[in-house]
C-alpha positions as a LaTeX table, in Angstrom:
\begin{tabular}{lrrr}
\hline
Residue & $x$ (\AA) & $y$ (\AA) & $z$ (\AA) \\
\hline
Met1 & $-8.72$ & 32.66 & 7.82 \\
Asp2 & $-9.25$ & 31.17 & 4.35 \\
Thr3 & $-6.21$ & 28.93 & 4.84 \\
Leu4 & $-7.57$ & 27.71 & 8.17 \\
Leu5 & $-10.99$ & 26.93 & 6.66 \\
Lys6 & $-9.34$ & 25.10 & 3.77 \\
Thr7 & $-7.25$ & 23.03 & 6.19 \\
Ile8 & $-10.34$ & 22.15 & 8.24 \\
Lys9 & $-12.17$ & 21.03 & 5.11 \\
Ile10 & $-9.24$ & 18.85 & 4.05 \\
Met11 & $-8.93$ & 17.25 & 7.49 \\
Thr12 & $-12.66$ & 16.62 & 7.63 \\
Arg13 & $-12.52$ & 14.87 & 4.26 \\
Gln14 & $-9.51$ & 12.84 & 5.39 \\
Thr15 & $-11.31$ & 11.83 & 8.57 \\
Lys16 & $-14.27$ & 10.64 & 6.53 \\
Ile17 & $-12.00$ & 8.60 & 4.26 \\
Thr18 & $-10.24$ & 7.00 & 7.22 \\
Thr19 & $-13.58$ & 6.18 & 8.85 \\
Val20 & $-14.88$ & 4.46 & 5.71 \\
Leu21 & $-11.62$ & 2.51 & 5.42 \\
Ala22 & $-11.99$ & 1.40 & 9.05 \\
Val23 & $-15.56$ & 0.23 & 8.37 \\
Phe24 & $-14.32$ & $-1.58$ & 5.25 \\
Thr25 & $-11.65$ & $-3.30$ & 7.32 \\
Ala26 & $-14.25$ & $-4.30$ & 9.93 \\
Phe27 & $-16.33$ & $-5.78$ & 7.10 \\
Cys28 & $-13.32$ & $-7.83$ & 5.95 \\
Met29 & $-12.76$ & $-9.04$ & 9.50 \\
Gly30 & $-16.43$ & $-9.99$ & 9.70 \\
Met31 & $-16.15$ & $-12.04$ & 6.51 \\
Glu32 & $-13.14$ & $-13.88$ & 7.91 \\
Gly33 & $-14.87$ & $-14.31$ & 11.27 \\
Met34 & $-17.92$ & $-15.83$ & 9.56 \\
Arg35 & $-15.70$ & $-18.26$ & 7.67 \\
Met36 & $-13.89$ & $-19.29$ & 10.84 \\
Tyr37 & $-17.23$ & $-19.79$ & 12.62 \\
Arg38 & $-18.73$ & $-21.93$ & 9.84 \\
Ser39 & $-15.59$ & $-23.98$ & 9.18 \\
Glu40 & $-14.28$ & $-24.12$ & 12.76 \\
Ser41 & $-10.88$ & $-23.50$ & 11.23 \\
Pro42 & $-8.56$ & $-20.44$ & 11.13 \\
Ser43 & $-8.17$ & $-20.65$ & 7.36 \\
Tyr44 & $-7.10$ & $-17.36$ & 5.80 \\
Ile45 & $-6.63$ & $-15.72$ & 9.20 \\
Phe46 & $-3.25$ & $-14.54$ & 7.89 \\
Leu47 & $-5.14$ & $-12.17$ & 5.59 \\
Ile48 & $-6.20$ & $-10.08$ & 8.59 \\
Trp49 & $-2.56$ & $-9.72$ & 9.64 \\
Asn50 & $-1.62$ & $-8.70$ & 6.10 \\
Leu51 & $-4.42$ & $-6.15$ & 6.10 \\
Phe52 & $-3.15$ & $-4.76$ & 9.40 \\
Leu53 & 0.28 & $-4.30$ & 7.78 \\
Ala54 & $-1.39$ & $-2.50$ & 4.87 \\
Trp55 & $-2.71$ & 0.07 & 7.33 \\
Ile56 & 0.79 & 1.03 & 8.49 \\
Pro57 & 1.87 & 3.02 & 5.38 \\
Tyr58 & $-1.53$ & 4.72 & 5.28 \\
Leu59 & $-1.21$ & 5.87 & 8.89 \\
Leu60 & 2.39 & 6.96 & 8.22 \\
Ser61 & 1.18 & 9.02 & 5.26 \\
Leu62 & $-1.31$ & 10.81 & 7.50 \\
Gln63 & 1.51 & 11.67 & 9.89 \\
Phe64 & 3.69 & 12.85 & 6.98 \\
Met65 & 0.96 & 15.26 & 5.87 \\
Lys66 & 1.13 & 16.99 & 9.27 \\
Leu67 & 4.88 & 17.61 & 9.12 \\
Asp68 & 6.47 & 20.90 & 8.17 \\
Ile69 & 9.02 & 19.53 & 5.70 \\
Arg70 & 11.14 & 22.68 & 5.68 \\
Glu71 & 11.50 & 22.76 & 9.46 \\
Ser72 & 11.87 & 18.99 & 9.95 \\
Arg73 & 13.79 & 17.69 & 6.96 \\
Val74 & 15.43 & 14.79 & 8.83 \\
Gly75 & 12.18 & 13.70 & 10.47 \\
Ala76 & 10.34 & 13.91 & 7.15 \\
Ala77 & 13.05 & 11.88 & 5.39 \\
Leu78 & 13.02 & 9.15 & 8.05 \\
Leu79 & 9.23 & 8.96 & 8.02 \\
Leu80 & 9.23 & 8.80 & 4.23 \\
Leu81 & 11.80 & 5.98 & 4.27 \\
Leu82 & 9.73 & 4.03 & 6.77 \\
Trp83 & 6.66 & 4.56 & 4.60 \\
Ile84 & 8.48 & 3.21 & 1.54 \\
Leu85 & 9.56 & 0.09 & 3.44 \\
Phe86 & 6.00 & $-0.78$ & 4.47 \\
Leu87 & 4.24 & 0.28 & 1.25 \\
Pro88 & 4.45 & $-3.17$ & $-0.48$ \\
Asn89 & 2.30 & $-4.73$ & 2.26 \\
Gly90 & $-0.89$ & $-3.36$ & 0.70 \\
Pro91 & $-0.62$ & $-4.73$ & $-2.87$ \\
Tyr92 & 1.08 & $-7.86$ & $-1.49$ \\
Ile93 & $-2.36$ & $-9.17$ & $-0.51$ \\
Ile94 & $-3.22$ & $-9.58$ & $-4.20$ \\
Thr95 & $-0.66$ & $-12.38$ & $-4.39$ \\
Asp96 & $-2.46$ & $-14.19$ & $-1.56$ \\
Leu97 & $-4.77$ & $-15.50$ & $-4.28$ \\
Ile98 & $-2.08$ & $-18.15$ & $-4.67$ \\
His99 & $-3.54$ & $-19.80$ & $-1.55$ \\
Leu100 & $-6.95$ & $-20.18$ & $-3.15$ \\
Arg101 & $-8.09$ & $-23.80$ & $-3.37$ \\
Pro102 & $-11.14$ & $-25.85$ & $-2.32$ \\
Arg103 & $-11.28$ & $-25.98$ & 1.48 \\
Ala104 & $-13.75$ & $-27.51$ & 3.87 \\
Gly105 & $-16.26$ & $-25.27$ & 5.59 \\
Ala106 & $-16.95$ & $-22.70$ & 2.85 \\
Pro107 & $-17.75$ & $-22.75$ & $-0.88$ \\
Met108 & $-15.10$ & $-21.65$ & $-3.34$ \\
Trp109 & $-17.04$ & $-18.53$ & $-4.33$ \\
Tyr110 & $-16.95$ & $-17.27$ & $-0.76$ \\
Asp111 & $-13.19$ & $-17.71$ & $-0.51$ \\
Val112 & $-12.75$ & $-15.90$ & $-3.84$ \\
Leu113 & $-14.79$ & $-12.97$ & $-2.52$ \\
Leu114 & $-12.97$ & $-13.06$ & 0.83 \\
Ile115 & $-9.49$ & $-12.78$ & $-0.62$ \\
Ser116 & $-10.55$ & $-10.32$ & $-3.35$ \\
Thr117 & $-12.32$ & $-8.06$ & $-0.85$ \\
Ile118 & $-9.34$ & $-7.93$ & 1.50 \\
Ala119 & $-6.96$ & $-7.42$ & $-1.44$ \\
Trp120 & $-9.11$ & $-4.54$ & $-2.69$ \\
Asn121 & $-9.05$ & $-3.00$ & 0.77 \\
Gly122 & $-5.26$ & $-3.26$ & 0.82 \\
Leu123 & $-4.99$ & $-1.72$ & $-2.64$ \\
Leu124 & $-7.25$ & 1.19 & $-1.64$ \\
Leu125 & $-5.08$ & 1.83 & 1.41 \\
Thr126 & $-2.04$ & 1.85 & $-0.85$ \\
Leu127 & $-3.46$ & 4.25 & $-3.45$ \\
Leu128 & $-4.78$ & 6.65 & $-0.82$ \\
Ser129 & $-1.47$ & 6.48 & 1.01 \\
Val130 & 0.46 & 7.37 & $-2.14$ \\
Gly131 & $-2.04$ & 10.13 & $-2.85$ \\
Asn132 & $-1.38$ & 11.67 & 0.56 \\
Ile133 & 2.38 & 11.68 & 0.03 \\
His134 & 1.98 & 12.92 & $-3.53$ \\
Arg135 & $-0.11$ & 15.93 & $-2.48$ \\
Arg136 & 2.27 & 16.78 & 0.34 \\
Leu137 & 5.34 & 16.77 & $-1.92$ \\
Gln138 & 3.80 & 18.69 & $-4.82$ \\
Ala139 & 4.88 & 22.01 & $-3.32$ \\
His140 & 8.48 & 20.84 & $-2.99$ \\
Val141 & 9.17 & 18.69 & $-6.09$ \\
Ser142 & 8.49 & 19.42 & $-9.76$ \\
Pro143 & 5.66 & 17.36 & $-11.34$ \\
Met144 & 7.88 & 15.47 & $-13.79$ \\
Lys145 & 10.39 & 14.48 & $-11.11$ \\
Leu146 & 7.58 & 13.50 & $-8.76$ \\
Trp147 & 5.87 & 11.24 & $-11.30$ \\
Ala148 & 9.21 & 9.64 & $-12.20$ \\
Ala149 & 9.84 & 9.02 & $-8.50$ \\
Leu150 & 6.38 & 7.48 & $-8.15$ \\
Phe151 & 7.06 & 5.06 & $-10.99$ \\
Leu152 & 10.32 & 3.99 & $-9.33$ \\
Leu153 & 8.43 & 3.71 & $-6.06$ \\
Phe154 & 5.89 & 1.33 & $-7.61$ \\
Leu155 & 8.70 & $-0.75$ & $-9.12$ \\
Ser156 & 10.34 & $-0.97$ & $-5.69$ \\
Ala157 & 6.99 & $-2.07$ & $-4.25$ \\
Gly158 & 6.86 & $-4.81$ & $-6.87$ \\
Tyr159 & 10.32 & $-5.97$ & $-5.89$ \\
Gly160 & 9.32 & $-5.83$ & $-2.23$ \\
Ile161 & 6.40 & $-8.14$ & $-3.00$ \\
Tyr162 & 8.83 & $-10.53$ & $-4.70$ \\
Leu163 & 11.03 & $-10.53$ & $-1.58$ \\
Gly164 & 8.02 & $-11.31$ & 0.57 \\
Arg165 & 6.35 & $-13.91$ & $-1.65$ \\
Phe166 & 9.39 & $-15.85$ & $-2.88$ \\
Leu167 & 12.08 & $-15.18$ & $-0.26$ \\
Arg168 & 9.74 & $-14.75$ & 2.74 \\
Leu169 & 11.34 & $-11.48$ & 3.84 \\
Asn170 & 9.33 & $-8.82$ & 5.66 \\
Ser171 & 9.46 & $-5.03$ & 5.88 \\
Trp172 & 11.05 & $-5.16$ & 9.33 \\
Asp173 & 13.91 & $-7.31$ & 7.99 \\
Ala174 & 15.40 & $-4.00$ & 6.82 \\
Phe175 & 16.19 & $-3.49$ & 10.52 \\
Leu176 & 16.39 & $-7.05$ & 11.88 \\
Asn177 & 18.14 & $-8.75$ & 8.97 \\
Pro178 & 19.57 & $-6.00$ & 6.71 \\
Trp179 & 22.53 & $-8.03$ & 5.42 \\
Ala180 & 20.30 & $-10.75$ & 4.00 \\
Leu181 & 18.15 & $-8.11$ & 2.33 \\
Met182 & 21.20 & $-6.41$ & 0.83 \\
Arg183 & 22.66 & $-9.72$ & $-0.31$ \\
Tyr184 & 19.53 & $-10.84$ & $-2.15$ \\
Ser185 & 19.03 & $-7.40$ & $-3.67$ \\
Met186 & 22.60 & $-7.20$ & $-4.97$ \\
Met187 & 22.33 & $-10.69$ & $-6.46$ \\
Asp188 & 19.16 & $-9.72$ & $-8.33$ \\
Ile189 & 20.70 & $-6.45$ & $-9.54$ \\
Leu190 & 23.96 & $-8.05$ & $-10.71$ \\
His191 & 22.37 & $-11.22$ & $-12.11$ \\
Pro192 & 18.75 & $-10.39$ & $-13.01$ \\
Leu193 & 18.42 & $-13.25$ & $-15.52$ \\
His194 & 19.22 & $-15.82$ & $-12.82$ \\
His195 & 15.97 & $-14.94$ & $-11.05$ \\
Pro196 & 13.40 & $-14.15$ & $-13.78$ \\
Glu197 & 10.57 & $-14.14$ & $-11.21$ \\
Ser198 & 12.02 & $-11.03$ & $-9.60$ \\
Val199 & 12.15 & $-9.16$ & $-12.92$ \\
Ala200 & 8.69 & $-10.28$ & $-14.03$ \\
Leu201 & 6.95 & $-9.61$ & $-10.73$ \\
Thr202 & 8.67 & $-6.25$ & $-10.27$ \\
Ala203 & 7.71 & $-5.10$ & $-13.77$ \\
Ile204 & 4.13 & $-6.37$ & $-13.69$ \\
Val205 & 3.30 & $-5.05$ & $-10.22$ \\
Gly206 & 5.11 & $-1.78$ & $-10.95$ \\
Cys207 & 3.01 & $-1.22$ & $-14.09$ \\
Leu208 & $-0.19$ & $-2.37$ & $-12.33$ \\
Leu209 & 0.30 & 0.11 & $-9.48$ \\
Ser210 & 1.39 & 2.91 & $-11.81$ \\
Leu211 & $-1.68$ & 2.56 & $-14.02$ \\
Ser212 & $-4.01$ & 2.10 & $-11.05$ \\
Tyr213 & $-2.67$ & 5.22 & $-9.37$ \\
Ala214 & $-2.85$ & 7.20 & $-12.63$ \\
Val215 & $-6.56$ & 6.36 & $-12.92$ \\
Phe216 & $-7.05$ & 7.14 & $-9.23$ \\
Tyr217 & $-5.30$ & 10.50 & $-9.63$ \\
Leu218 & $-7.29$ & 11.47 & $-12.74$ \\
Ile219 & $-10.57$ & 10.60 & $-11.01$ \\
Thr220 & $-9.78$ & 12.67 & $-7.93$ \\
Tyr221 & $-8.02$ & 15.57 & $-9.69$ \\
Pro222 & $-11.16$ & 17.35 & $-11.03$ \\
Ser223 & $-12.64$ & 17.52 & $-7.52$ \\
Lys224 & $-9.36$ & 18.97 & $-6.21$ \\
Leu225 & $-9.27$ & 21.53 & $-9.00$ \\
Gln226 & $-12.87$ & 22.57 & $-8.38$ \\
His227 & $-12.19$ & 22.80 & $-4.63$ \\
Glu228 & $-9.19$ & 25.07 & $-5.25$ \\
Thr229 & $-11.08$ & 27.40 & $-7.60$ \\
Asn230 & $-13.89$ & 27.77 & $-5.10$ \\
\hline
\end{tabular}
């Protein structure tokens, strides 16, 4: 009975989080809609698509939390792999600041807030998504191994952002164009100094996400500990 009540409490909290994220996303869409209305131009409409892609790993993480890993190892592994492939889409929006420049129809400050707000939404989706996976795997993987895997995960997300920003590859290219993805990856692994952008972006984004998630984890951990002791 206690386990059931605990599960209900967790799901209720998760539902609340998802609802707030949905409202946040609607707010971002409203900001973009207002800009399109005032400027009569679809400037930055691509940000809404990028934000939609940022939702995919979050929704996958919710599905992963429902799985019984011991009884469905193959299904859990495939879902986890799919989650890893789509994870870079959230922090990728931060690099959309590269598109920021004076445009007709809206002041610069509004465009700064527009991109920053959507990027923050994408980053929140990413951190919460990782948190869901982290909590689900804690019973199956030792803490040290799990944190090491998370750091490698964030580095891979940084490299995924490089593939998207510089080489214009997408998450679904792992299925539609796998040979190109493997070719570029092997070139960067064998000759990292030939493409310094890949090394720099991978390292910077990897450290950014690692530190951001560490702060996120430390903020949420006391509430988890108190919930468990109660």
